[in-house]
Biotite code that builds the C-alpha atoms (Angstrom):
import biotite.structure as struc

atoms = struc.array([
    struc.Atom([-79.469, -7.333, -31.765], chain_id="A", res_id=1, res_name="MET", atom_name="CA", element="C"),
    struc.Atom([-80.606, -3.854, -32.808], chain_id="A", res_id=2, res_name="SER", atom_name="CA", element="C"),
    struc.Atom([-78.516, -0.975, -31.545], chain_id="A", res_id=3, res_name="LYS", atom_name="CA", element="C"),
    struc.Atom([-80.216, 1.735, -29.476], chain_id="A", res_id=4, res_name="PRO", atom_name="CA", element="C"),
    struc.Atom([-81.195, 4.787, -31.513], chain_id="A", res_id=5, res_name="PHE", atom_name="CA", element="C"),
    struc.Atom([-79.669, 7.890, -29.973], chain_id="A", res_id=6, res_name="GLN", atom_name="CA", element="C"),
    struc.Atom([-81.589, 11.150, -30.271], chain_id="A", res_id=7, res_name="PHE", atom_name="CA", element="C"),
    struc.Atom([-80.465, 14.520, -28.899], chain_id="A", res_id=8, res_name="LYS", atom_name="CA", element="C"),
    struc.Atom([-82.412, 14.307, -25.644], chain_id="A", res_id=9, res_name="GLN", atom_name="CA", element="C"),
    struc.Atom([-83.305, 10.616, -25.308], chain_id="A", res_id=10, res_name="PHE", atom_name="CA", element="C"),
    struc.Atom([-82.351, 7.089, -26.394], chain_id="A", res_id=11, res_name="THR", atom_name="CA", element="C"),
    struc.Atom([-84.702, 4.525, -27.923], chain_id="A", res_id=12, res_name="VAL", atom_name="CA", element="C"),
    struc.Atom([-83.767, 0.908, -27.234], chain_id="A", res_id=13, res_name="HIS", atom_name="CA", element="C"),
    struc.Atom([-85.334, -1.343, -29.873], chain_id="A", res_id=14, res_name="GLN", atom_name="CA", element="C"),
    struc.Atom([-83.921, -4.823, -29.248], chain_id="A", res_id=15, res_name="ASP", atom_name="CA", element="C"),
    struc.Atom([-87.182, -6.355, -27.959], chain_id="A", res_id=16, res_name="LYS", atom_name="CA", element="C"),
    struc.Atom([-89.665, -5.289, -30.619], chain_id="A", res_id=17, res_name="THR", atom_name="CA", element="C"),
    struc.Atom([-89.961, -5.957, -34.355], chain_id="A", res_id=18, res_name="ALA", atom_name="CA", element="C"),
    struc.Atom([-90.994, -2.345, -34.945], chain_id="A", res_id=19, res_name="MET", atom_name="CA", element="C"),
    struc.Atom([-87.898, -0.151, -35.143], chain_id="A", res_id=20, res_name="LYS", atom_name="CA", element="C"),
    struc.Atom([-87.408, 3.606, -35.104], chain_id="A", res_id=21, res_name="VAL", atom_name="CA", element="C"),
    struc.Atom([-88.573, 4.951, -38.462], chain_id="A", res_id=22, res_name="GLY", atom_name="CA", element="C"),
    struc.Atom([-89.032, 8.221, -40.289], chain_id="A", res_id=23, res_name="THR", atom_name="CA", element="C"),
    struc.Atom([-92.845, 8.067, -39.986], chain_id="A", res_id=24, res_name="ASP", atom_name="CA", element="C"),
    struc.Atom([-92.775, 8.237, -36.193], chain_id="A", res_id=25, res_name="GLY", atom_name="CA", element="C"),
    struc.Atom([-90.235, 11.051, -36.072], chain_id="A", res_id=26, res_name="VAL", atom_name="CA", element="C"),
    struc.Atom([-92.147, 13.037, -38.691], chain_id="A", res_id=27, res_name="LEU", atom_name="CA", element="C"),
    struc.Atom([-95.444, 12.664, -36.853], chain_id="A", res_id=28, res_name="LEU", atom_name="CA", element="C"),
    struc.Atom([-93.905, 13.619, -33.519], chain_id="A", res_id=29, res_name="GLY", atom_name="CA", element="C"),
    struc.Atom([-92.120, 16.643, -34.954], chain_id="A", res_id=30, res_name="ALA", atom_name="CA", element="C"),
    struc.Atom([-94.932, 17.863, -37.269], chain_id="A", res_id=31, res_name="TRP", atom_name="CA", element="C"),
    struc.Atom([-97.886, 17.614, -34.876], chain_id="A", res_id=32, res_name="THR", atom_name="CA", element="C"),
    struc.Atom([-99.036, 21.000, -33.647], chain_id="A", res_id=33, res_name="LYS", atom_name="CA", element="C"),
    struc.Atom([-99.127, 21.134, -29.835], chain_id="A", res_id=34, res_name="ILE", atom_name="CA", element="C"),
    struc.Atom([-101.149, 23.977, -28.356], chain_id="A", res_id=35, res_name="GLU", atom_name="CA", element="C"),
    struc.Atom([-99.931, 25.586, -25.113], chain_id="A", res_id=36, res_name="ASP", atom_name="CA", element="C"),
    struc.Atom([-103.149, 24.423, -23.441], chain_id="A", res_id=37, res_name="THR", atom_name="CA", element="C"),
    struc.Atom([-102.397, 20.713, -24.020], chain_id="A", res_id=38, res_name="VAL", atom_name="CA", element="C"),
    struc.Atom([-102.157, 19.022, -20.629], chain_id="A", res_id=39, res_name="ASN", atom_name="CA", element="C"),
    struc.Atom([-102.821, 15.385, -21.582], chain_id="A", res_id=40, res_name="SER", atom_name="CA", element="C"),
    struc.Atom([-101.578, 13.349, -24.557], chain_id="A", res_id=41, res_name="ILE", atom_name="CA", element="C"),
    struc.Atom([-102.344, 9.804, -25.728], chain_id="A", res_id=42, res_name="LEU", atom_name="CA", element="C"),
    struc.Atom([-100.121, 7.785, -28.086], chain_id="A", res_id=43, res_name="ASP", atom_name="CA", element="C"),
    struc.Atom([-102.013, 4.885, -29.704], chain_id="A", res_id=44, res_name="ILE", atom_name="CA", element="C"),
    struc.Atom([-99.740, 1.941, -30.552], chain_id="A", res_id=45, res_name="GLY", atom_name="CA", element="C"),
    struc.Atom([-96.559, 3.134, -28.883], chain_id="A", res_id=46, res_name="SER", atom_name="CA", element="C"),
    struc.Atom([-94.126, 0.557, -30.336], chain_id="A", res_id=47, res_name="GLY", atom_name="CA", element="C"),
    struc.Atom([-90.770, 1.636, -28.899], chain_id="A", res_id=48, res_name="THR", atom_name="CA", element="C"),
    struc.Atom([-92.320, 4.697, -27.255], chain_id="A", res_id=49, res_name="GLY", atom_name="CA", element="C"),
    struc.Atom([-90.676, 7.040, -29.782], chain_id="A", res_id=50, res_name="LEU", atom_name="CA", element="C"),
    struc.Atom([-93.633, 9.363, -30.422], chain_id="A", res_id=51, res_name="ILE", atom_name="CA", element="C"),
    struc.Atom([-94.469, 9.632, -26.706], chain_id="A", res_id=52, res_name="SER", atom_name="CA", element="C"),
    struc.Atom([-90.851, 10.604, -25.991], chain_id="A", res_id=53, res_name="LEU", atom_name="CA", element="C"),
    struc.Atom([-90.950, 13.299, -28.688], chain_id="A", res_id=54, res_name="ILE", atom_name="CA", element="C"),
    struc.Atom([-94.212, 14.574, -27.188], chain_id="A", res_id=55, res_name="MET", atom_name="CA", element="C"),
    struc.Atom([-92.528, 14.734, -23.770], chain_id="A", res_id=56, res_name="ALA", atom_name="CA", element="C"),
    struc.Atom([-89.590, 16.677, -25.195], chain_id="A", res_id=57, res_name="GLN", atom_name="CA", element="C"),
    struc.Atom([-91.832, 19.115, -27.072], chain_id="A", res_id=58, res_name="ARG", atom_name="CA", element="C"),
    struc.Atom([-94.547, 19.802, -24.491], chain_id="A", res_id=59, res_name="SER", atom_name="CA", element="C"),
    struc.Atom([-95.279, 20.568, -20.870], chain_id="A", res_id=60, res_name="PHE", atom_name="CA", element="C"),
    struc.Atom([-98.172, 18.101, -20.773], chain_id="A", res_id=61, res_name="ALA", atom_name="CA", element="C"),
    struc.Atom([-98.409, 16.575, -17.313], chain_id="A", res_id=62, res_name="GLU", atom_name="CA", element="C"),
    struc.Atom([-99.954, 13.328, -18.569], chain_id="A", res_id=63, res_name="VAL", atom_name="CA", element="C"),
    struc.Atom([-98.542, 11.426, -21.543], chain_id="A", res_id=64, res_name="ILE", atom_name="CA", element="C"),
    struc.Atom([-100.175, 8.010, -21.811], chain_id="A", res_id=65, res_name="ASP", atom_name="CA", element="C"),
    struc.Atom([-99.442, 5.316, -24.368], chain_id="A", res_id=66, res_name="ALA", atom_name="CA", element="C"),
    struc.Atom([-101.284, 2.104, -25.194], chain_id="A", res_id=67, res_name="VAL", atom_name="CA", element="C"),
    struc.Atom([-99.603, -0.929, -26.760], chain_id="A", res_id=68, res_name="GLU", atom_name="CA", element="C"),
    struc.Atom([-101.042, -4.394, -27.423], chain_id="A", res_id=69, res_name="LEU", atom_name="CA", element="C"),
    struc.Atom([-97.877, -6.317, -28.323], chain_id="A", res_id=70, res_name="ASN", atom_name="CA", element="C"),
    struc.Atom([-96.143, -7.624, -25.193], chain_id="A", res_id=71, res_name="ASN", atom_name="CA", element="C"),
    struc.Atom([-92.548, -7.092, -26.325], chain_id="A", res_id=72, res_name="GLU", atom_name="CA", element="C"),
    struc.Atom([-93.282, -3.595, -27.603], chain_id="A", res_id=73, res_name="ALA", atom_name="CA", element="C"),
    struc.Atom([-95.076, -2.761, -24.349], chain_id="A", res_id=74, res_name="TYR", atom_name="CA", element="C"),
    struc.Atom([-92.030, -3.841, -22.306], chain_id="A", res_id=75, res_name="ILE", atom_name="CA", element="C"),
    struc.Atom([-89.755, -1.850, -24.624], chain_id="A", res_id=76, res_name="GLN", atom_name="CA", element="C"),
    struc.Atom([-91.886, 1.302, -24.281], chain_id="A", res_id=77, res_name="SER", atom_name="CA", element="C"),
    struc.Atom([-91.893, 1.055, -20.482], chain_id="A", res_id=78, res_name="VAL", atom_name="CA", element="C"),
    struc.Atom([-88.108, 0.636, -20.392], chain_id="A", res_id=79, res_name="GLU", atom_name="CA", element="C"),
    struc.Atom([-87.536, 3.574, -22.742], chain_id="A", res_id=80, res_name="ASN", atom_name="CA", element="C"),
    struc.Atom([-89.892, 5.742, -20.696], chain_id="A", res_id=81, res_name="PHE", atom_name="CA", element="C"),
    struc.Atom([-88.136, 4.860, -17.443], chain_id="A", res_id=82, res_name="GLU", atom_name="CA", element="C"),
    struc.Atom([-84.697, 5.586, -18.926], chain_id="A", res_id=83, res_name="ARG", atom_name="CA", element="C"),
    struc.Atom([-85.765, 9.039, -20.157], chain_id="A", res_id=84, res_name="SER", atom_name="CA", element="C"),
    struc.Atom([-85.756, 12.374, -18.325], chain_id="A", res_id=85, res_name="ASP", atom_name="CA", element="C"),
    struc.Atom([-89.564, 12.378, -18.383], chain_id="A", res_id=86, res_name="TRP", atom_name="CA", element="C"),
    struc.Atom([-90.388, 9.061, -16.714], chain_id="A", res_id=87, res_name="GLY", atom_name="CA", element="C"),
    struc.Atom([-92.717, 10.764, -14.225], chain_id="A", res_id=88, res_name="ASP", atom_name="CA", element="C"),
    struc.Atom([-94.947, 12.015, -17.077], chain_id="A", res_id=89, res_name="ARG", atom_name="CA", element="C"),
    struc.Atom([-94.968, 8.892, -19.258], chain_id="A", res_id=90, res_name="LEU", atom_name="CA", element="C"),
    struc.Atom([-97.109, 5.793, -18.704], chain_id="A", res_id=91, res_name="PHE", atom_name="CA", element="C"),
    struc.Atom([-97.844, 2.827, -20.970], chain_id="A", res_id=92, res_name="CYS", atom_name="CA", element="C"),
    struc.Atom([-100.948, 0.612, -20.778], chain_id="A", res_id=93, res_name="TYR", atom_name="CA", element="C"),
    struc.Atom([-100.709, -3.005, -21.963], chain_id="A", res_id=94, res_name="HIS", atom_name="CA", element="C"),
    struc.Atom([-104.005, -3.438, -23.828], chain_id="A", res_id=95, res_name="ALA", atom_name="CA", element="C"),
    struc.Atom([-105.665, -3.233, -27.206], chain_id="A", res_id=96, res_name="SER", atom_name="CA", element="C"),
    struc.Atom([-106.943, 0.221, -28.085], chain_id="A", res_id=97, res_name="PHE", atom_name="CA", element="C"),
    struc.Atom([-110.461, -1.174, -28.119], chain_id="A", res_id=98, res_name="GLN", atom_name="CA", element="C"),
    struc.Atom([-110.082, -2.410, -24.503], chain_id="A", res_id=99, res_name="GLN", atom_name="CA", element="C"),
    struc.Atom([-108.444, 0.834, -23.476], chain_id="A", res_id=100, res_name="PHE", atom_name="CA", element="C"),
    struc.Atom([-111.305, 2.889, -24.924], chain_id="A", res_id=101, res_name="THR", atom_name="CA", element="C"),
    struc.Atom([-113.872, 0.905, -22.932], chain_id="A", res_id=102, res_name="GLU", atom_name="CA", element="C"),
    struc.Atom([-112.028, 1.324, -19.630], chain_id="A", res_id=103, res_name="GLU", atom_name="CA", element="C"),
    struc.Atom([-110.697, 4.898, -19.727], chain_id="A", res_id=104, res_name="ILE", atom_name="CA", element="C"),
    struc.Atom([-113.042, 7.734, -18.799], chain_id="A", res_id=105, res_name="GLU", atom_name="CA", element="C"),
    struc.Atom([-110.588, 10.631, -19.089], chain_id="A", res_id=106, res_name="GLU", atom_name="CA", element="C"),
    struc.Atom([-110.429, 12.818, -22.182], chain_id="A", res_id=107, res_name="LYS", atom_name="CA", element="C"),
    struc.Atom([-107.159, 13.783, -23.870], chain_id="A", res_id=108, res_name="TYR", atom_name="CA", element="C"),
    struc.Atom([-106.218, 17.190, -25.304], chain_id="A", res_id=109, res_name="ASP", atom_name="CA", element="C"),
    struc.Atom([-104.045, 15.609, -27.987], chain_id="A", res_id=110, res_name="LEU", atom_name="CA", element="C"),
    struc.Atom([-104.059, 12.089, -29.436], chain_id="A", res_id=111, res_name="ILE", atom_name="CA", element="C"),
    struc.Atom([-101.325, 10.851, -31.778], chain_id="A", res_id=112, res_name="VAL", atom_name="CA", element="C"),
    struc.Atom([-100.993, 7.587, -33.682], chain_id="A", res_id=113, res_name="SER", atom_name="CA", element="C"),
    struc.Atom([-98.781, 5.865, -36.214], chain_id="A", res_id=114, res_name="ASN", atom_name="CA", element="C"),
    struc.Atom([-101.387, 3.128, -36.832], chain_id="A", res_id=115, res_name="PRO", atom_name="CA", element="C"),
    struc.Atom([-100.964, -0.242, -38.552], chain_id="A", res_id=116, res_name="PRO", atom_name="CA", element="C"),
    struc.Atom([-101.035, -0.102, -42.328], chain_id="A", res_id=117, res_name="PHE", atom_name="CA", element="C"),
    struc.Atom([-103.569, -2.423, -43.856], chain_id="A", res_id=118, res_name="TYR", atom_name="CA", element="C"),
    struc.Atom([-101.592, -3.537, -46.908], chain_id="A", res_id=119, res_name="ASN", atom_name="CA", element="C"),
    struc.Atom([-101.701, -7.329, -47.235], chain_id="A", res_id=120, res_name="SER", atom_name="CA", element="C"),
    struc.Atom([-98.146, -7.440, -48.613], chain_id="A", res_id=121, res_name="THR", atom_name="CA", element="C"),
    struc.Atom([-96.987, -7.173, -45.004], chain_id="A", res_id=122, res_name="TYR", atom_name="CA", element="C"),
    struc.Atom([-98.426, -10.579, -44.193], chain_id="A", res_id=123, res_name="LYS", atom_name="CA", element="C"),
    struc.Atom([-95.227, -12.408, -45.113], chain_id="A", res_id=124, res_name="GLU", atom_name="CA", element="C"),
    struc.Atom([-93.290, -10.496, -42.438], chain_id="A", res_id=125, res_name="LEU", atom_name="CA", element="C"),
    struc.Atom([-92.561, -12.075, -39.078], chain_id="A", res_id=126, res_name="GLU", atom_name="CA", element="C"),
    struc.Atom([-95.668, -12.209, -36.902], chain_id="A", res_id=127, res_name="GLU", atom_name="CA", element="C"),
    struc.Atom([-94.935, -9.313, -34.500], chain_id="A", res_id=128, res_name="ASP", atom_name="CA", element="C"),
    struc.Atom([-94.035, -6.912, -37.277], chain_id="A", res_id=129, res_name="ARG", atom_name="CA", element="C"),
    struc.Atom([-96.967, -8.056, -39.396], chain_id="A", res_id=130, res_name="ALA", atom_name="CA", element="C"),
    struc.Atom([-99.369, -7.416, -36.506], chain_id="A", res_id=131, res_name="MET", atom_name="CA", element="C"),
    struc.Atom([-97.971, -3.957, -35.987], chain_id="A", res_id=132, res_name="ALA", atom_name="CA", element="C"),
    struc.Atom([-98.255, -3.210, -39.691], chain_id="A", res_id=133, res_name="ARG", atom_name="CA", element="C"),
    struc.Atom([-101.571, -4.905, -40.504], chain_id="A", res_id=134, res_name="HIS", atom_name="CA", element="C"),
    struc.Atom([-104.777, -3.137, -39.653], chain_id="A", res_id=135, res_name="SER", atom_name="CA", element="C"),
    struc.Atom([-106.732, -6.274, -38.769], chain_id="A", res_id=136, res_name="GLU", atom_name="CA", element="C"),
    struc.Atom([-105.446, -5.643, -35.234], chain_id="A", res_id=137, res_name="SER", atom_name="CA", element="C"),
    struc.Atom([-106.776, -2.057, -35.358], chain_id="A", res_id=138, res_name="LEU", atom_name="CA", element="C"),
    struc.Atom([-108.944, -0.947, -38.268], chain_id="A", res_id=139, res_name="THR", atom_name="CA", element="C"),
    struc.Atom([-109.254, 2.709, -39.254], chain_id="A", res_id=140, res_name="PHE", atom_name="CA", element="C"),
    struc.Atom([-112.900, 2.488, -38.142], chain_id="A", res_id=141, res_name="GLU", atom_name="CA", element="C"),
    struc.Atom([-111.957, 1.244, -34.645], chain_id="A", res_id=142, res_name="ASP", atom_name="CA", element="C"),
    struc.Atom([-109.177, 3.797, -34.361], chain_id="A", res_id=143, res_name="LEU", atom_name="CA", element="C"),
    struc.Atom([-111.370, 6.762, -35.283], chain_id="A", res_id=144, res_name="LEU", atom_name="CA", element="C"),
    struc.Atom([-114.321, 5.605, -33.196], chain_id="A", res_id=145, res_name="LYS", atom_name="CA", element="C"),
    struc.Atom([-112.060, 5.357, -30.142], chain_id="A", res_id=146, res_name="GLY", atom_name="CA", element="C"),
    struc.Atom([-110.433, 8.710, -30.827], chain_id="A", res_id=147, res_name="VAL", atom_name="CA", element="C"),
    struc.Atom([-113.839, 10.392, -31.080], chain_id="A", res_id=148, res_name="SER", atom_name="CA", element="C"),
    struc.Atom([-114.693, 9.051, -27.606], chain_id="A", res_id=149, res_name="LEU", atom_name="CA", element="C"),
    struc.Atom([-111.395, 9.938, -25.920], chain_id="A", res_id=150, res_name="LEU", atom_name="CA", element="C"),
    struc.Atom([-110.648, 13.341, -27.466], chain_id="A", res_id=151, res_name="LEU", atom_name="CA", element="C"),
    struc.Atom([-111.535, 16.456, -25.493], chain_id="A", res_id=152, res_name="SER", atom_name="CA", element="C"),
    struc.Atom([-113.976, 18.922, -27.062], chain_id="A", res_id=153, res_name="GLU", atom_name="CA", element="C"),
    struc.Atom([-111.234, 21.326, -28.181], chain_id="A", res_id=154, res_name="LYS", atom_name="CA", element="C"),
    struc.Atom([-108.552, 18.683, -28.617], chain_id="A", res_id=155, res_name="GLY", atom_name="CA", element="C"),
    struc.Atom([-106.858, 17.408, -31.779], chain_id="A", res_id=156, res_name="SER", atom_name="CA", element="C"),
    struc.Atom([-105.850, 14.062, -33.264], chain_id="A", res_id=157, res_name="PHE", atom_name="CA", element="C"),
    struc.Atom([-102.710, 13.656, -35.370], chain_id="A", res_id=158, res_name="SER", atom_name="CA", element="C"),
    struc.Atom([-101.937, 10.618, -37.527], chain_id="A", res_id=159, res_name="VAL", atom_name="CA", element="C"),
    struc.Atom([-99.575, 9.354, -40.239], chain_id="A", res_id=160, res_name="VAL", atom_name="CA", element="C"),
    struc.Atom([-101.102, 7.110, -42.918], chain_id="A", res_id=161, res_name="ILE", atom_name="CA", element="C"),
    struc.Atom([-100.301, 5.963, -46.465], chain_id="A", res_id=162, res_name="PRO", atom_name="CA", element="C"),
    struc.Atom([-101.183, 8.715, -48.949], chain_id="A", res_id=163, res_name="PHE", atom_name="CA", element="C"),
    struc.Atom([-103.272, 6.136, -50.849], chain_id="A", res_id=164, res_name="SER", atom_name="CA", element="C"),
    struc.Atom([-105.523, 5.861, -47.774], chain_id="A", res_id=165, res_name="GLU", atom_name="CA", element="C"),
    struc.Atom([-105.886, 9.589, -47.073], chain_id="A", res_id=166, res_name="GLU", atom_name="CA", element="C"),
    struc.Atom([-109.262, 10.104, -48.751], chain_id="A", res_id=167, res_name="GLU", atom_name="CA", element="C"),
    struc.Atom([-110.817, 6.999, -47.164], chain_id="A", res_id=168, res_name="THR", atom_name="CA", element="C"),
    struc.Atom([-109.456, 7.848, -43.729], chain_id="A", res_id=169, res_name="PHE", atom_name="CA", element="C"),
    struc.Atom([-110.834, 11.404, -43.879], chain_id="A", res_id=170, res_name="ILE", atom_name="CA", element="C"),
    struc.Atom([-114.255, 10.116, -45.003], chain_id="A", res_id=171, res_name="GLU", atom_name="CA", element="C"),
    struc.Atom([-114.416, 7.710, -42.040], chain_id="A", res_id=172, res_name="ILE", atom_name="CA", element="C"),
    struc.Atom([-113.223, 10.457, -39.678], chain_id="A", res_id=173, res_name="ALA", atom_name="CA", element="C"),
    struc.Atom([-116.037, 12.757, -40.771], chain_id="A", res_id=174, res_name="GLU", atom_name="CA", element="C"),
    struc.Atom([-118.624, 10.148, -39.746], chain_id="A", res_id=175, res_name="THR", atom_name="CA", element="C"),
    struc.Atom([-117.261, 10.651, -36.203], chain_id="A", res_id=176, res_name="TYR", atom_name="CA", element="C"),
    struc.Atom([-117.346, 14.464, -36.618], chain_id="A", res_id=177, res_name="LEU", atom_name="CA", element="C"),
    struc.Atom([-113.561, 14.668, -36.904], chain_id="A", res_id=178, res_name="LEU", atom_name="CA", element="C"),
    struc.Atom([-112.417, 17.108, -39.589], chain_id="A", res_id=179, res_name="PHE", atom_name="CA", element="C"),
    struc.Atom([-108.924, 17.699, -41.018], chain_id="A", res_id=180, res_name="PRO", atom_name="CA", element="C"),
    struc.Atom([-107.250, 20.930, -39.927], chain_id="A", res_id=181, res_name="GLN", atom_name="CA", element="C"),
    struc.Atom([-103.781, 20.375, -41.397], chain_id="A", res_id=182, res_name="ARG", atom_name="CA", element="C"),
    struc.Atom([-102.483, 17.955, -44.016], chain_id="A", res_id=183, res_name="ILE", atom_name="CA", element="C"),
    struc.Atom([-98.839, 17.476, -45.052], chain_id="A", res_id=184, res_name="ALA", atom_name="CA", element="C"),
    struc.Atom([-98.136, 15.090, -47.917], chain_id="A", res_id=185, res_name="ARG", atom_name="CA", element="C"),
    struc.Atom([-94.697, 13.531, -47.709], chain_id="A", res_id=186, res_name="VAL", atom_name="CA", element="C"),
    struc.Atom([-92.388, 12.217, -50.425], chain_id="A", res_id=187, res_name="LYS", atom_name="CA", element="C"),
    struc.Atom([-88.879, 10.857, -50.098], chain_id="A", res_id=188, res_name="GLY", atom_name="CA", element="C"),
    struc.Atom([-87.256, 12.903, -52.857], chain_id="A", res_id=189, res_name="SER", atom_name="CA", element="C"),
    struc.Atom([-88.147, 15.582, -55.363], chain_id="A", res_id=190, res_name="ILE", atom_name="CA", element="C"),
    struc.Atom([-88.893, 13.116, -58.176], chain_id="A", res_id=191, res_name="ASN", atom_name="CA", element="C"),
    struc.Atom([-90.581, 10.403, -56.102], chain_id="A", res_id=192, res_name="SER", atom_name="CA", element="C"),
    struc.Atom([-94.295, 9.899, -55.536], chain_id="A", res_id=193, res_name="GLU", atom_name="CA", element="C"),
    struc.Atom([-96.097, 11.051, -52.398], chain_id="A", res_id=194, res_name="ILE", atom_name="CA", element="C"),
    struc.Atom([-96.027, 8.114, -49.971], chain_id="A", res_id=195, res_name="LYS", atom_name="CA", element="C"),
    struc.Atom([-97.416, 9.402, -46.661], chain_id="A", res_id=196, res_name="ARG", atom_name="CA", element="C"),
    struc.Atom([-99.991, 11.831, -45.341], chain_id="A", res_id=197, res_name="SER", atom_name="CA", element="C"),
    struc.Atom([-99.705, 13.570, -41.987], chain_id="A", res_id=198, res_name="LEU", atom_name="CA", element="C"),
    struc.Atom([-103.168, 14.708, -40.924], chain_id="A", res_id=199, res_name="VAL", atom_name="CA", element="C"),
    struc.Atom([-104.300, 16.597, -37.813], chain_id="A", res_id=200, res_name="GLN", atom_name="CA", element="C"),
    struc.Atom([-108.023, 16.540, -37.003], chain_id="A", res_id=201, res_name="PHE", atom_name="CA", element="C"),
    struc.Atom([-110.372, 18.301, -34.599], chain_id="A", res_id=202, res_name="SER", atom_name="CA", element="C"),
    struc.Atom([-114.124, 18.522, -33.990], chain_id="A", res_id=203, res_name="PHE", atom_name="CA", element="C"),
    struc.Atom([-114.181, 21.931, -35.708], chain_id="A", res_id=204, res_name="THR", atom_name="CA", element="C"),
    struc.Atom([-114.735, 22.145, -39.449], chain_id="A", res_id=205, res_name="LYS", atom_name="CA", element="C"),
    struc.Atom([-112.419, 24.699, -40.999], chain_id="A", res_id=206, res_name="THR", atom_name="CA", element="C"),
    struc.Atom([-110.340, 25.415, -44.102], chain_id="A", res_id=207, res_name="LYS", atom_name="CA", element="C"),
    struc.Atom([-107.559, 22.828, -44.353], chain_id="A", res_id=208, res_name="VAL", atom_name="CA", element="C"),
    struc.Atom([-103.948, 24.004, -44.113], chain_id="A", res_id=209, res_name="GLU", atom_name="CA", element="C"),
    struc.Atom([-102.350, 21.958, -46.905], chain_id="A", res_id=210, res_name="LEU", atom_name="CA", element="C"),
    struc.Atom([-98.615, 21.478, -47.507], chain_id="A", res_id=211, res_name="SER", atom_name="CA", element="C"),
    struc.Atom([-96.117, 19.121, -49.106], chain_id="A", res_id=212, res_name="GLU", atom_name="CA", element="C"),
    struc.Atom([-92.904, 17.917, -47.478], chain_id="A", res_id=213, res_name="LEU", atom_name="CA", element="C"),
    struc.Atom([-89.955, 16.540, -49.419], chain_id="A", res_id=214, res_name="CYS", atom_name="CA", element="C"),
    struc.Atom([-87.292, 14.765, -47.334], chain_id="A", res_id=215, res_name="ILE", atom_name="CA", element="C"),
    struc.Atom([-84.230, 14.558, -49.596], chain_id="A", res_id=216, res_name="GLU", atom_name="CA", element="C"),
    struc.Atom([-82.812, 16.500, -52.548], chain_id="A", res_id=217, res_name="ILE", atom_name="CA", element="C"),
    struc.Atom([-80.419, 13.598, -53.136], chain_id="A", res_id=218, res_name="SER", atom_name="CA", element="C"),
    struc.Atom([-79.215, 10.667, -50.987], chain_id="A", res_id=219, res_name="ARG", atom_name="CA", element="C"),
    struc.Atom([-78.497, 12.005, -47.459], chain_id="A", res_id=220, res_name="HIS", atom_name="CA", element="C"),
    struc.Atom([-78.804, 15.578, -48.767], chain_id="A", res_id=221, res_name="ASN", atom_name="CA", element="C"),
    struc.Atom([-81.867, 16.757, -46.874], chain_id="A", res_id=222, res_name="TYR", atom_name="CA", element="C"),
    struc.Atom([-84.162, 19.637, -47.738], chain_id="A", res_id=223, res_name="THR", atom_name="CA", element="C"),
    struc.Atom([-84.100, 22.728, -45.520], chain_id="A", res_id=224, res_name="ASP", atom_name="CA", element="C"),
    struc.Atom([-87.753, 22.162, -44.643], chain_id="A", res_id=225, res_name="GLU", atom_name="CA", element="C"),
    struc.Atom([-87.156, 18.601, -43.410], chain_id="A", res_id=226, res_name="TYR", atom_name="CA", element="C"),
    struc.Atom([-83.983, 19.612, -41.531], chain_id="A", res_id=227, res_name="THR", atom_name="CA", element="C"),
    struc.Atom([-85.840, 22.414, -39.769], chain_id="A", res_id=228, res_name="GLU", atom_name="CA", element="C"),
    struc.Atom([-88.621, 20.034, -38.770], chain_id="A", res_id=229, res_name="LEU", atom_name="CA", element="C"),
    struc.Atom([-86.410, 17.331, -37.208], chain_id="A", res_id=230, res_name="VAL", atom_name="CA", element="C"),
    struc.Atom([-83.306, 19.252, -36.075], chain_id="A", res_id=231, res_name="LYS", atom_name="CA", element="C"),
    struc.Atom([-84.313, 19.145, -32.380], chain_id="A", res_id=232, res_name="ASP", atom_name="CA", element="C"),
    struc.Atom([-84.263, 15.335, -32.455], chain_id="A", res_id=233, res_name="PHE", atom_name="CA", element="C"),
    struc.Atom([-81.698, 13.794, -34.815], chain_id="A", res_id=234, res_name="TYR", atom_name="CA", element="C"),
    struc.Atom([-78.064, 14.049, -33.693], chain_id="A", res_id=235, res_name="LEU", atom_name="CA", element="C"),
    struc.Atom([-76.729, 14.702, -37.206], chain_id="A", res_id=236, res_name="LYS", atom_name="CA", element="C"),
    struc.Atom([-79.134, 17.515, -38.081], chain_id="A", res_id=237, res_name="MET", atom_name="CA", element="C"),
])
């Protein structure tokens, strides 16, 4: 049984779902720019509910909705929401994002997602984890189409994807009039390759704010930049 993951202001229980707390989710939650005017947030593919909980800690948004297809992950998200200090602001829908998009008429000021990665090497993983990590359950096209329908006119969409998919993802986004505002490329250590891209989009085309984030100088010796980004969440930072 997986132990609960204790953060500074909330706990994430992860015994029911194959998707555990990971660096990607924390990075996305911490890095995403949240304007003071944000009143409604949507988390696509909530998993344990981690990103929604970070959004609740970081913002005054009255509505923080999440959508999760996998039954065990949905139950886990609901439990983690109810155990938190922000249970009155957090709500999880049990549905595919495609179903959710068809049924919801409200627009969101901020949408966040740590979407499934498409890489076929994940297919040998146990079924729940493979579904969460394989984009056949939610393609980039479906994700971006839905976001374009649910995002408010002046809202933004923040996502973490493999760096190898960054160019393709941005090209698809532009077909839905979503343009990158900020991009942070993430690598584990100084000498390692860039593995992830954090990208925040809006409907406004502007000059992209580009940065690079390195997590470690050496094993468990974190860079100042990474420490500053996540210090409000991790207990040991």
